[in-house]
A tleap script that builds the chain and sets N, CA, C and O, in Angstrom:
source leaprc.protein.ff14SB
mol = sequence {
  NMET ASN PHE GLU ASP ILE GLY ALA ARG VAL
  LYS LYS ARG ARG MET GLU LEU ASN LEU THR
  GLN GLU LYS LEU ALA GLU LYS ALA GLU LEU
  THR GLU THR HIE ILE GLY ALA ILE GLU ARG
  ALA THR SER LYS CYS SER ILE GLU THR LEU
  VAL ARG LEU ALA GLN VAL LEU GLU LEU ASN
  VAL ASP TYR LEU LEU PHE GLY THR THR ALA
  ASN ASN ILE ASP ALA THR PHE SER ASN LEU
  MET LYS HIE LEU PRO LYS ASP LYS GLN THR
  LEU PHE ILE GLU LEU CYS GLN ALA ILE ALA
  ASP LYS LEU CLYS
}
set mol.1.N position { -7.800 -7.701 0.668 }
set mol.1.CA position { -7.068 -8.903 -0.359 }
set mol.1.C position { -6.563 -8.984 0.433 }
set mol.1.O position { -6.210 -8.203 1.317 }
set mol.2.N position { -6.377 -10.484 0.141 }
set mol.2.CA position { -5.426 -11.439 0.866 }
set mol.2.C position { -4.035 -11.644 -0.168 }
set mol.2.O position { -4.104 -12.278 -1.221 }
set mol.3.N position { -3.245 -11.235 0.146 }
set mol.3.CA position { -1.835 -11.627 -0.695 }
set mol.3.C position { -1.388 -12.715 -0.482 }
set mol.3.O position { -0.482 -13.012 -1.260 }
set mol.4.N position { -1.656 -13.529 0.322 }
set mol.4.CA position { -1.146 -14.676 0.260 }
set mol.4.C position { -1.775 -15.967 -0.415 }
set mol.4.O position { -1.113 -16.932 -0.798 }
set mol.5.N position { -3.344 -15.821 -0.515 }
set mol.5.CA position { -4.113 -16.178 -1.834 }
set mol.5.C position { -4.001 -15.787 -3.003 }
set mol.5.O position { -4.339 -16.520 -3.932 }
set mol.6.N position { -3.492 -14.521 -3.208 }
set mol.6.CA position { -3.164 -13.871 -4.447 }
set mol.6.C position { -1.588 -14.476 -5.008 }
set mol.6.O position { -1.386 -14.557 -6.220 }
set mol.7.N position { -0.544 -14.872 -4.030 }
set mol.7.CA position { 0.387 -15.288 -4.557 }
set mol.7.C position { 0.038 -16.803 -4.696 }
set mol.7.O position { 0.365 -17.159 -5.828 }
set mol.8.N position { -0.417 -17.672 -4.092 }
set mol.8.CA position { -0.706 -19.172 -4.466 }
set mol.8.C position { -1.253 -19.396 -5.502 }
set mol.8.O position { -0.984 -20.444 -6.089 }
set mol.9.N position { -2.349 -18.324 -6.136 }
set mol.9.CA position { -3.013 -18.315 -7.180 }
set mol.9.C position { -1.981 -18.234 -8.327 }
set mol.9.O position { -1.980 -19.085 -9.216 }
set mol.10.N position { -0.813 -16.869 -8.296 }
set mol.10.CA position { 0.102 -16.754 -9.021 }
set mol.10.C position { 0.777 -18.372 -9.330 }
set mol.10.O position { 0.587 -19.192 -10.228 }
set mol.11.N position { 1.549 -18.355 -8.239 }
set mol.11.CA position { 2.384 -19.530 -8.052 }
set mol.11.C position { 1.629 -21.046 -9.054 }
set mol.11.O position { 1.998 -21.661 -10.054 }
set mol.12.N position { 0.831 -21.115 -8.428 }
set mol.12.CA position { -0.055 -22.208 -9.292 }
set mol.12.C position { -0.485 -22.241 -10.612 }
set mol.12.O position { -0.882 -23.185 -11.295 }
set mol.13.N position { -0.302 -20.712 -10.939 }
set mol.13.CA position { -0.677 -21.082 -12.425 }
set mol.13.C position { 0.707 -20.741 -13.340 }
set mol.13.O position { 0.807 -20.855 -14.561 }
set mol.14.N position { 1.348 -20.461 -12.750 }
set mol.14.CA position { 2.880 -19.982 -12.895 }
set mol.14.C position { 3.342 -21.508 -13.339 }
set mol.14.O position { 3.603 -21.770 -14.513 }
set mol.15.N position { 3.419 -22.549 -12.209 }
set mol.15.CA position { 3.810 -24.019 -12.181 }
set mol.15.C position { 2.787 -24.974 -13.373 }
set mol.15.O position { 3.078 -26.132 -13.671 }
set mol.16.N position { 1.831 -24.391 -13.829 }
set mol.16.CA position { 0.587 -25.158 -14.500 }
set mol.16.C position { 1.215 -24.848 -16.437 }
set mol.16.O position { 0.960 -25.662 -17.324 }
set mol.17.N position { 1.941 -23.661 -16.662 }
set mol.17.CA position { 2.333 -23.253 -17.349 }
set mol.17.C position { 3.343 -23.735 -17.394 }
set mol.17.O position { 3.361 -24.423 -18.415 }
set mol.18.N position { 4.282 -23.805 -16.865 }
set mol.18.CA position { 5.814 -24.858 -16.606 }
set mol.18.C position { 6.378 -23.328 -17.094 }
set mol.18.O position { 6.944 -23.275 -18.185 }
set mol.19.N position { 6.273 -22.464 -16.537 }
set mol.19.CA position { 7.286 -21.049 -16.187 }
set mol.19.C position { 7.872 -21.203 -15.022 }
set mol.19.O position { 7.305 -21.673 -14.036 }
set mol.20.N position { 9.323 -20.724 -15.067 }
set mol.20.CA position { 10.142 -20.351 -13.802 }
set mol.20.C position { 9.938 -19.027 -13.393 }
set mol.20.O position { 9.614 -18.192 -14.237 }
set mol.21.N position { 10.138 -18.599 -11.769 }
set mol.21.CA position { 9.862 -17.060 -11.567 }
set mol.21.C position { 10.708 -16.164 -12.449 }
set mol.21.O position { 10.329 -14.995 -12.517 }
set mol.22.N position { 11.967 -16.562 -13.253 }
set mol.22.CA position { 12.797 -15.742 -14.118 }
set mol.22.C position { 11.608 -15.517 -15.600 }
set mol.22.O position { 11.094 -14.485 -16.031 }
set mol.23.N position { 11.520 -16.599 -15.958 }
set mol.23.CA position { 10.330 -16.717 -17.058 }
set mol.23.C position { 9.345 -15.828 -16.851 }
set mol.23.O position { 9.165 -15.247 -17.922 }
set mol.24.N position { 8.863 -15.560 -16.308 }
set mol.24.CA position { 7.177 -14.850 -15.616 }
set mol.24.C position { 7.385 -13.402 -15.679 }
set mol.24.O position { 6.615 -12.617 -16.233 }
set mol.25.N position { 8.772 -13.010 -14.913 }
set mol.25.CA position { 9.358 -11.863 -14.615 }
set mol.25.C position { 9.374 -11.269 -15.735 }
set mol.25.O position { 8.709 -10.237 -15.836 }
set mol.26.N position { 10.231 -11.818 -17.022 }
set mol.26.CA position { 10.400 -11.175 -18.075 }
set mol.26.C position { 9.483 -10.824 -18.934 }
set mol.26.O position { 9.568 -9.901 -19.745 }
set mol.27.N position { 8.105 -11.948 -18.684 }
set mol.27.CA position { 6.814 -11.787 -19.605 }
set mol.27.C position { 6.023 -10.502 -19.190 }
set mol.27.O position { 5.450 -9.599 -19.799 }
set mol.28.N position { 6.249 -10.828 -17.874 }
set mol.28.CA position { 5.585 -9.377 -17.014 }
set mol.28.C position { 6.360 -8.360 -16.858 }
set mol.28.O position { 6.013 -7.552 -15.996 }
set mol.29.N position { 7.491 -8.119 -17.545 }
set mol.29.CA position { 8.577 -6.690 -17.503 }
set mol.29.C position { 8.849 -6.760 -15.765 }
set mol.29.O position { 9.431 -5.719 -15.460 }
set mol.30.N position { 8.677 -7.427 -14.825 }
set mol.30.CA position { 8.790 -7.265 -13.652 }
set mol.30.C position { 10.328 -8.185 -13.061 }
set mol.30.O position { 10.978 -8.981 -13.738 }
set mol.31.N position { 10.582 -7.802 -11.752 }
set mol.31.CA position { 12.271 -8.757 -11.489 }
set mol.31.C position { 11.659 -10.089 -11.026 }
set mol.31.O position { 10.440 -10.230 -10.932 }
set mol.32.N position { 12.620 -11.150 -10.716 }
set mol.32.CA position { 12.478 -12.415 -10.604 }
set mol.32.C position { 12.035 -12.069 -8.935 }
set mol.32.O position { 10.997 -12.532 -8.463 }
set mol.33.N position { 12.921 -11.242 -8.176 }
set mol.33.CA position { 12.697 -11.230 -6.922 }
set mol.33.C position { 11.219 -10.350 -6.547 }
set mol.33.O position { 10.715 -10.554 -5.443 }
set mol.34.N position { 10.818 -9.761 -7.126 }
set mol.34.CA position { 9.092 -9.390 -6.857 }
set mol.34.C position { 8.440 -10.548 -7.233 }
set mol.34.O position { 7.873 -10.984 -6.232 }
set mol.35.N position { 8.253 -11.226 -8.148 }
set mol.35.CA position { 7.407 -12.205 -8.265 }
set mol.35.C position { 7.891 -13.651 -7.287 }
set mol.35.O position { 7.200 -14.640 -7.045 }
set mol.36.N position { 8.906 -13.445 -6.975 }
set mol.36.CA position { 9.131 -14.718 -5.471 }
set mol.36.C position { 8.413 -13.732 -4.865 }
set mol.36.O position { 7.298 -14.225 -4.690 }
set mol.37.N position { 8.420 -12.537 -4.415 }
set mol.37.CA position { 8.234 -12.167 -3.259 }
set mol.37.C position { 6.709 -11.813 -2.968 }
set mol.37.O position { 6.343 -11.603 -1.811 }
set mol.38.N position { 5.682 -11.742 -4.222 }
set mol.38.CA position { 4.554 -12.340 -4.689 }
set mol.38.C position { 3.979 -13.369 -3.813 }
set mol.38.O position { 3.247 -13.556 -2.841 }
set mol.39.N position { 4.916 -14.085 -4.939 }
set mol.39.CA position { 4.164 -15.535 -4.337 }
set mol.39.C position { 4.394 -16.063 -2.842 }
set mol.39.O position { 3.643 -16.802 -2.206 }
set mol.40.N position { 5.228 -15.681 -2.563 }
set mol.40.CA position { 5.480 -15.483 -0.988 }
set mol.40.C position { 4.318 -14.670 0.285 }
set mol.40.O position { 4.001 -15.012 1.424 }
set mol.41.N position { 4.004 -13.713 -0.410 }
set mol.41.CA position { 3.371 -12.612 0.107 }
set mol.41.C position { 4.023 -11.585 1.082 }
set mol.41.O position { 3.484 -11.127 2.089 }
set mol.42.N position { 5.295 -11.292 0.611 }
set mol.42.CA position { 5.833 -10.433 1.179 }
set mol.42.C position { 5.611 -9.006 0.861 }
set mol.42.O position { 5.739 -7.970 1.513 }
set mol.43.N position { 5.177 -9.323 -0.550 }
set mol.43.CA position { 5.400 -8.081 -1.040 }
set mol.43.C position { 3.955 -7.777 -1.748 }
set mol.43.O position { 3.434 -8.494 -2.603 }
set mol.44.N position { 3.427 -6.582 -1.222 }
set mol.44.CA position { 2.409 -6.417 -1.928 }
set mol.44.C position { 2.407 -5.914 -3.389 }
set mol.44.O position { 3.487 -5.397 -3.675 }
set mol.45.N position { 1.331 -5.914 -4.591 }
set mol.45.CA position { 1.532 -5.533 -5.810 }
set mol.45.C position { 0.199 -4.529 -6.194 }
set mol.45.O position { -0.966 -4.643 -5.814 }
set mol.46.N position { 0.728 -3.643 -6.971 }
set mol.46.CA position { -0.002 -2.626 -7.394 }
set mol.46.C position { -0.948 -3.280 -8.600 }
set mol.46.O position { -0.683 -4.439 -8.919 }
set mol.47.N position { -2.023 -2.609 -9.277 }
set mol.47.CA position { -3.156 -2.555 -9.798 }
set mol.47.C position { -2.242 -3.325 -10.608 }
set mol.47.O position { -2.222 -4.553 -10.690 }
set mol.48.N position { -1.122 -2.112 -11.481 }
set mol.48.CA position { -0.334 -2.464 -13.040 }
set mol.48.C position { -0.074 -4.002 -12.881 }
set mol.48.O position { -0.491 -4.826 -13.696 }
set mol.49.N position { 0.539 -4.269 -11.933 }
set mol.49.CA position { 1.313 -5.867 -11.920 }
set mol.49.C position { 0.118 -6.660 -11.489 }
set mol.49.O position { 0.131 -7.861 -11.759 }
set mol.50.N position { -0.787 -6.219 -10.935 }
set mol.50.CA position { -1.783 -7.436 -10.919 }
set mol.50.C position { -1.954 -8.082 -12.514 }
set mol.50.O position { -1.680 -9.205 -12.936 }
set mol.51.N position { -2.500 -6.933 -13.174 }
set mol.51.CA position { -2.697 -6.905 -14.708 }
set mol.51.C position { -1.592 -7.345 -15.721 }
set mol.51.O position { -1.776 -7.805 -16.847 }
set mol.52.N position { -0.688 -7.166 -15.237 }
set mol.52.CA position { 0.107 -7.660 -16.103 }
set mol.52.C position { 0.135 -9.558 -15.777 }
set mol.52.O position { 0.021 -10.542 -16.507 }
set mol.53.N position { 0.307 -9.390 -14.582 }
set mol.53.CA position { 0.540 -10.806 -14.316 }
set mol.53.C position { -0.502 -11.754 -14.954 }
set mol.53.O position { -0.231 -12.637 -15.767 }
set mol.54.N position { -1.838 -11.429 -14.436 }
set mol.54.CA position { -3.267 -11.768 -15.298 }
set mol.54.C position { -3.328 -11.761 -16.720 }
set mol.54.O position { -4.131 -12.518 -17.266 }
set mol.55.N position { -2.456 -10.873 -17.533 }
set mol.55.CA position { -2.350 -11.442 -18.807 }
set mol.55.C position { -1.478 -12.236 -19.354 }
set mol.55.O position { -1.756 -12.831 -20.395 }
set mol.56.N position { -0.074 -12.397 -18.635 }
set mol.56.CA position { 0.711 -13.238 -18.804 }
set mol.56.C position { 0.154 -14.730 -18.473 }
set mol.56.O position { 0.189 -15.601 -19.343 }
set mol.57.N position { -0.285 -14.945 -17.369 }
set mol.57.CA position { -1.197 -15.964 -16.622 }
set mol.57.C position { -2.404 -16.315 -17.473 }
set mol.57.O position { -3.228 -17.191 -17.211 }
set mol.58.N position { -2.392 -15.397 -18.676 }
set mol.58.CA position { -4.057 -15.899 -19.077 }
set mol.58.C position { -5.105 -16.005 -18.074 }
set mol.58.O position { -5.770 -17.025 -17.896 }
set mol.59.N position { -5.222 -15.012 -17.480 }
set mol.59.CA position { -6.198 -15.334 -16.155 }
set mol.59.C position { -6.876 -13.646 -15.911 }
set mol.59.O position { -6.400 -12.570 -16.273 }
set mol.60.N position { -8.045 -13.923 -15.221 }
set mol.60.CA position { -8.874 -12.471 -15.386 }
set mol.60.C position { -8.330 -12.024 -13.505 }
set mol.60.O position { -8.201 -12.742 -12.514 }
set mol.61.N position { -8.140 -10.555 -13.716 }
set mol.61.CA position { -8.057 -10.269 -12.451 }
set mol.61.C position { -8.819 -10.495 -11.420 }
set mol.61.O position { -8.104 -10.609 -10.424 }
set mol.62.N position { -9.859 -10.607 -11.191 }
set mol.62.CA position { -10.937 -11.479 -10.452 }
set mol.62.C position { -10.335 -12.649 -10.204 }
set mol.62.O position { -10.524 -13.023 -9.047 }
set mol.63.N position { -9.505 -13.561 -11.033 }
set mol.63.CA position { -9.504 -14.723 -10.270 }
set mol.63.C position { -8.549 -14.343 -9.316 }
set mol.63.O position { -8.858 -14.465 -8.131 }
set mol.64.N position { -7.255 -13.829 -9.671 }
set mol.64.CA position { -6.204 -13.313 -9.094 }
set mol.64.C position { -6.823 -12.854 -7.712 }
set mol.64.O position { -6.584 -13.537 -6.717 }
set mol.65.N position { -7.576 -11.770 -7.621 }
set mol.65.CA position { -7.669 -11.186 -6.270 }
set mol.65.C position { -8.401 -12.237 -5.304 }
set mol.65.O position { -8.067 -12.708 -4.217 }
set mol.66.N position { -9.570 -12.432 -6.150 }
set mol.66.CA position { -10.445 -13.375 -5.337 }
set mol.66.C position { -10.845 -14.964 -5.264 }
set mol.66.O position { -11.670 -15.579 -4.588 }
set mol.67.N position { -10.002 -15.309 -6.145 }
set mol.67.CA position { -10.424 -16.611 -6.845 }
set mol.67.C position { -11.655 -17.224 -7.310 }
set mol.67.O position { -11.971 -18.413 -7.291 }
set mol.68.N position { -12.324 -16.171 -7.748 }
set mol.68.CA position { -13.492 -16.388 -8.416 }
set mol.68.C position { -13.313 -16.390 -10.104 }
set mol.68.O position { -12.577 -15.552 -10.623 }
set mol.69.N position { -13.963 -17.287 -10.839 }
set mol.69.CA position { -14.381 -17.219 -12.422 }
set mol.69.C position { -15.699 -17.435 -12.645 }
set mol.69.O position { -16.349 -17.899 -11.708 }
set mol.70.N position { -16.249 -17.202 -13.682 }
set mol.70.CA position { -17.404 -17.626 -13.774 }
set mol.70.C position { -17.888 -19.036 -13.652 }
set mol.70.O position { -18.956 -19.348 -13.124 }
set mol.71.N position { -16.800 -20.077 -14.315 }
set mol.71.CA position { -17.250 -21.265 -14.093 }
set mol.71.C position { -17.299 -21.654 -12.377 }
set mol.71.O position { -18.328 -22.210 -11.992 }
set mol.72.N position { -16.638 -21.482 -11.756 }
set mol.72.CA position { -17.087 -21.507 -10.416 }
set mol.72.C position { -18.029 -20.837 -9.528 }
set mol.72.O position { -18.342 -21.203 -8.395 }
set mol.73.N position { -18.467 -19.762 -10.199 }
set mol.73.CA position { -19.406 -18.947 -9.721 }
set mol.73.C position { -20.946 -19.960 -10.101 }
set mol.73.O position { -21.650 -20.567 -9.295 }
set mol.74.N position { -21.118 -19.839 -11.736 }
set mol.74.CA position { -22.291 -21.363 -12.147 }
set mol.74.C position { -22.082 -21.998 -11.523 }
set mol.74.O position { -22.947 -21.982 -10.648 }
set mol.75.N position { -20.893 -23.151 -11.225 }
set mol.75.CA position { -20.545 -24.514 -10.151 }
set mol.75.C position { -21.437 -24.312 -8.745 }
set mol.75.O position { -22.129 -25.216 -8.274 }
set mol.76.N position { -21.328 -23.192 -8.248 }
set mol.76.CA position { -21.268 -22.497 -6.673 }
set mol.76.C position { -23.000 -22.809 -6.973 }
set mol.76.O position { -23.677 -23.766 -6.598 }
set mol.77.N position { -23.262 -22.004 -7.519 }
set mol.77.CA position { -25.060 -21.886 -7.701 }
set mol.77.C position { -25.714 -22.964 -8.184 }
set mol.77.O position { -26.820 -23.311 -7.771 }
set mol.78.N position { -25.034 -23.584 -9.131 }
set mol.78.CA position { -25.614 -25.086 -9.538 }
set mol.78.C position { -25.420 -25.853 -8.490 }
set mol.78.O position { -25.937 -26.954 -8.678 }
set mol.79.N position { -24.807 -25.741 -7.278 }
set mol.79.CA position { -24.503 -26.755 -6.497 }
set mol.79.C position { -25.742 -26.943 -5.597 }
set mol.79.O position { -26.289 -27.993 -5.260 }
set mol.80.N position { -26.124 -25.355 -5.215 }
set mol.80.CA position { -26.662 -24.935 -4.403 }
set mol.80.C position { -28.042 -25.280 -4.821 }
set mol.80.O position { -28.781 -25.849 -4.018 }
set mol.81.N position { -28.480 -24.958 -6.107 }
set mol.81.CA position { -29.855 -25.490 -6.446 }
set mol.81.C position { -30.433 -26.733 -6.345 }
set mol.81.O position { -31.599 -27.056 -6.114 }
set mol.82.N position { -28.764 -27.831 -6.696 }
set mol.82.CA position { -29.086 -29.250 -6.719 }
set mol.82.C position { -29.450 -29.243 -5.591 }
set mol.82.O position { -30.542 -29.804 -5.689 }
set mol.83.N position { -29.295 -28.970 -4.412 }
set mol.83.CA position { -29.710 -29.379 -2.730 }
set mol.83.C position { -30.727 -29.273 -2.753 }
set mol.83.O position { -31.376 -30.037 -2.038 }
set mol.84.N position { -31.648 -27.981 -3.824 }
set mol.84.CA position { -32.910 -27.433 -3.069 }
set mol.84.C position { -34.362 -28.243 -3.352 }
set mol.84.O position { -34.482 -28.472 -4.556 }
set mol.85.N position { -35.336 -28.665 -2.660 }
set mol.85.CA position { -36.205 -28.823 -3.250 }
set mol.85.C position { -36.873 -28.382 -4.419 }
set mol.85.O position { -36.826 -27.179 -4.677 }
set mol.86.N position { -37.428 -29.080 -5.097 }
set mol.86.CA position { -37.565 -28.695 -6.441 }
set mol.86.C position { -38.673 -27.516 -6.553 }
set mol.86.O position { -38.634 -26.748 -7.514 }
set mol.87.N position { -39.610 -27.400 -5.599 }
set mol.87.CA position { -40.523 -26.425 -5.170 }
set mol.87.C position { -40.067 -25.314 -4.610 }
set mol.87.O position { -40.749 -24.293 -4.518 }
set mol.88.N position { -38.665 -25.442 -4.119 }
set mol.88.CA position { -38.223 -24.381 -3.480 }
set mol.88.C position { -37.404 -23.295 -4.559 }
set mol.88.O position { -37.175 -22.093 -4.422 }
set mol.89.N position { -37.020 -24.368 -5.842 }
set mol.89.CA position { -35.354 -23.261 -6.447 }
set mol.89.C position { -36.369 -22.811 -6.862 }
set mol.89.O position { -36.406 -21.930 -6.004 }
set mol.90.N position { -37.443 -22.592 -7.560 }
set mol.90.CA position { -37.924 -21.163 -8.121 }
set mol.90.C position { -38.087 -20.070 -7.031 }
set mol.90.O position { -38.134 -18.922 -7.473 }
set mol.91.N position { -38.182 -20.221 -5.686 }
set mol.91.CA position { -38.106 -18.899 -5.081 }
set mol.91.C position { -36.707 -18.604 -4.724 }
set mol.91.O position { -36.474 -17.472 -4.299 }
set mol.92.N position { -35.566 -19.603 -4.850 }
set mol.92.CA position { -34.728 -19.501 -4.526 }
set mol.92.C position { -33.987 -18.202 -6.080 }
set mol.92.O position { -33.226 -17.235 -6.062 }
set mol.93.N position { -34.687 -18.865 -7.085 }
set mol.93.CA position { -34.338 -17.823 -8.555 }
set mol.93.C position { -34.917 -16.124 -7.917 }
set mol.93.O position { -34.343 -15.042 -7.802 }
set mol.94.N position { -35.874 -16.453 -7.710 }
set mol.94.CA position { -36.933 -15.300 -7.326 }
set mol.94.C position { -35.804 -14.104 -6.434 }
set mol.94.O position { -35.523 -12.926 -6.656 }
set mol.95.N position { -35.429 -14.958 -5.507 }
set mol.95.CA position { -34.642 -14.121 -4.178 }
set mol.95.C position { -33.018 -13.557 -4.949 }
set mol.95.O position { -32.483 -12.454 -4.835 }
set mol.96.N position { -32.663 -14.471 -5.532 }
set mol.96.CA position { -31.035 -13.978 -6.361 }
set mol.96.C position { -31.608 -12.868 -7.271 }
set mol.96.O position { -30.907 -11.858 -7.336 }
set mol.97.N position { -32.910 -12.870 -8.082 }
set mol.97.CA position { -32.762 -11.852 -8.989 }
set mol.97.C position { -32.913 -10.645 -8.006 }
set mol.97.O position { -32.321 -9.567 -8.039 }
set mol.98.N position { -33.626 -10.988 -7.337 }
set mol.98.CA position { -34.080 -9.604 -5.990 }
set mol.98.C position { -32.870 -9.269 -5.771 }
set mol.98.O position { -32.798 -8.041 -5.732 }
set mol.99.N position { -31.945 -9.732 -5.618 }
set mol.99.CA position { -31.065 -9.414 -4.512 }
set mol.99.C position { -30.230 -8.449 -5.693 }
set mol.99.O position { -30.140 -7.223 -5.627 }
set mol.100.N position { -29.690 -9.253 -6.704 }
set mol.100.CA position { -29.037 -8.567 -8.115 }
set mol.100.C position { -29.732 -7.388 -8.523 }
set mol.100.O position { -29.023 -6.403 -8.730 }
set mol.101.N position { -31.103 -7.260 -8.704 }
set mol.101.CA position { -31.496 -5.798 -8.889 }
set mol.101.C position { -30.923 -5.132 -8.191 }
set mol.101.O position { -29.931 -4.530 -8.601 }
set mol.102.N position { -31.487 -4.984 -6.518 }
set mol.102.CA position { -30.845 -4.269 -5.634 }
set mol.102.C position { -29.431 -3.317 -5.815 }
set mol.102.O position { -29.333 -2.097 -5.686 }
set mol.103.N position { -28.317 -4.370 -6.178 }
set mol.103.CA position { -27.200 -4.321 -6.275 }
set mol.103.C position { -26.985 -3.354 -7.708 }
set mol.103.O position { -26.266 -2.368 -7.871 }
set mol.104.N position { -27.617 -3.832 -8.359 }
set mol.104.CA position { -27.416 -2.614 -9.746 }
set mol.104.C position { -27.528 -1.212 -9.499 }
set mol.104.O position { -27.394 -0.410 -10.423 }
savepdb mol mol.pdb
quit
């Protein structure tokens, strides 16, 4: 887990929603000091805190932790497919399916 990235995502979304640290803290039932520490990555946060922040910031926890969303996963695979020759795209899909099956 990269707490610097988590803090950057929290701050970015907070600013997109035009929330102050104080307002985010109030909505998430945390302290303003803790929000600042999370954003600066000087404090680690618990799963409970991540869930609270995700709810208030209207994000999923996956995004806060890893920066992944269904949209950027889809875009990544689309981009990979787009750069493959047509005759290799089916093979790529079959390989991805085999990997997914193995990971289940």
